[in-house]
C-alpha positions in Angstrom: 0.0 0.0 -0.3 1.5 3.3 -1.1 1.4 6.3 1.2 -0.3 9.8 0.4 2.1 12.5 0.4 1.3 15.2 3.4 -0.4 18.2 2.0 1.8 21.4 2.6 0.9 23.8 5.4 -0.2 27.0 3.9 -0.9 28.9 7.1 2.4 28.6 9.8 1.6 27.8 13.7 1.5 31.0 16.2 5.1 30.3 17.3 6.9 29.8 14.0 9.2 32.0 12.3 7.2 34.3 9.8 3.5 33.5 11.3 3.0 37.4 11.2 3.9 37.6 7.8 1.7 34.9 6.4 -1.8 36.4 8.3 -2.1 40.0 7.6 -5.7 40.1 9.2 -4.1 39.2 12.7 -3.6 42.6 13.8 -6.8 44.4 12.7 -9.3 42.0 14.5 -7.1 42.2 17.6 -7.0 46.2 17.4 -11.1 46.0 16.8 -11.4 43.7 19.9 -9.0 46.0 22.0 -11.2 49.2 21.2 -14.5 47.4 22.0 -12.9 46.1 25.3 -11.7 49.7 26.4 -15.1 51.1 25.5 -17.0 48.5 27.6 -14.5 49.2 30.4 -15.4 52.6 30.1 -18.9 52.0 30.9 -18.3 50.4 34.5 -15.4 53.0 35.0 -15.1 53.6 39.0 -15.8 57.3 38.1 -19.2 56.4 37.3 -19.6 54.0 40.2 -22.5 56.0 41.7 -24.5 55.7 38.5 -23.4 52.1 37.8 -24.5 51.1 41.5 -27.7 53.0 41.2 -28.5 51.5 37.7 -28.0 48.1 39.5 -30.0 48.6 42.4 -32.7 49.5 39.9 -32.6 46.7 37.7 -32.1 44.1 40.7 -34.6 45.5 43.2 -36.9 43.3 44.8 -34.3 40.3 44.2 -32.2 38.4 46.1 -29.1 40.0 43.8 -30.6 43.5 44.7 -30.7 42.7 48.4 -26.8 41.3 48.3 -25.6 44.5 46.6 -27.6 46.6 48.7 -26.0 45.0 51.7 -22.6 44.5 50.3 -22.1 48.3 48.5 -18.0 48.1 49.2 -17.6 44.4 47.7 -19.8 45.5 44.5 -17.4 48.6 44.4 -14.4 46.6 44.4 -15.5 44.1 42.1 -16.7 46.8 39.7 -13.1 48.5 40.3 -11.2 45.4 39.6 -13.2 44.3 36.3 -12.6 47.6 35.2 -8.8 47.3 35.4 -8.8 44.0 34.1 -10.6 45.0 31.1 -8.6 48.1 30.5 -5.5 45.9 30.8 -6.8 43.8 28.4 -8.2 46.1 25.8 -4.7 47.8 25.8 -3.0 44.5 25.4 -5.4 43.6 22.6 -4.5 46.8 20.8 -0.5 46.5 21.2 -0.5 42.9 20.2 -1.6 43.8 16.8 0.2 42.9 13.8 3.3 44.8 12.7 4.7 45.4 9.4 6.5 41.9 7.9 10.3 41.7 7.9 11.6 40.7 4.4 12.5 37.4 4.2 10.8 36.2 7.4 8.7 33.8 5.9 11.5 31.6 4.3 12.9 28.6 6.2 16.3 28.3 7.3 18.5 26.6 5.2 19.1 23.7 7.6 15.3 23.1 7.6 14.7 22.8 4.0 12.6 19.8 2.6 15.0 17.0 1.0 
């Protein structure tokens, strides 16, 4: 029985040299997600904490979650602030992770890894 030849990979794995050069759309989507994440973080910014807690209190009024929120305002404020900081960091990380200009020759394999 004969073995079929393995198909050539068209897209390189993330860690291989030249991966950024073969995937030009990687930076655009990452930057867009970063901006959307920062916009979402702006909504729950700690400077809006009184408004955020009021809206949450009105939305959850009459429920067990509303009672919990009302009796643990400091905990709710801490959770919102930590979530805001994490989302802001994640948004900046996504925007900076965007693709850079490809380096000429980065998609070539080294001479010792050329197929026989």
